[in-house]
Every structure is written in C-alpha cells, then in structure tokens.
N, C-alpha and C positions, 0 to 999 in steps of 0.2 A: 470467596477466597482459594484460591489455588494451593494444595497442599504437597502434591506430589506431582513436581515438576516433568518429570520422566513421562506418567501417564497423559497428562496434558499435551506434550509433546508429541507421543503417541497417536491422541484423539486428533490433533491438527493434521498430521500425517494424513489420517485415513479418510479424515472429512475431506480435504483438497485433492485425495485418490477419486471418492466416488462423486465429485462436485464435478461434472463434466458441460461444462459454458461453452455453445459454440461463440463465433467471431461473432454474429450477428447479437445475440444474447448481451455478452460483455462490451460492445457497442452501445445499445442499448441504456446500457448500465452508466457507460460513464458518461452518456449524454444526458442522462439523468443529474450525474452527481455534479455534472459541469452547469449544468442549467442552475440547480442548487446553488451552487457558487455565485454564480449571475446575480440571482434572486437574491441573495445574503450582500452583494456588492463585492466581496472581497474577490471575484475573475472577472475579467483579467486583469492581471495586476498591473498597477501601474508605474512599476518600474522592472520589468522582468531580471534584471540582473542584481537588484535590492538582495542585499542579504547571501549572494551566490556561495560565498566562502563557506559559511555555517552548511550550505547546502552541500559542497563538496566533504565537507568535514563528515557529514551523516555517511553520506555514501561509502566514504572509504571505510568507517567504521562497520558499516551493514556488508560492505564486500569482501570484510576480513572476516567477519561472521561465516559469510556463507563457504567460505574456504573450509573451517572448522567443522563442517557438517558432515 
C-alpha cells in the first residue's frame, strides 16, 4: 500500500528518467504485448469504434491531468 504519494511520484519520475529504451526494444515489447492480446482473443477488436465515447472521456481526463504537472 502506498502511504506517501509524493515519495511514490518521485520514485516513478526517477525510474522513467533512468529507463532508456531504444525504439527497437520498445517495439519488441509492443509486439509481444500485441501477440499476448491476440492469443487471449481480445485483439484485434471486432469493432474498433465500439465504446469510443468512453475512450475520448478518458483521454480528456488524462490530458487535463498532464497539464497540471
């Protein structure tokens, strides 16, 4: 359980700074995650626009949070 949010946020920032993925490494991770989704039967989506309104709401919320950093 996280008790001190500021310490956790600082930890996350430092980890992101320290983690240097090359484009090739990031692509390998993405491809592995995509294949996992395919093997689970959730990718590719049957209807890509299904629930698009929810995705737009989430994107708006996340974008507003990023402005406050």
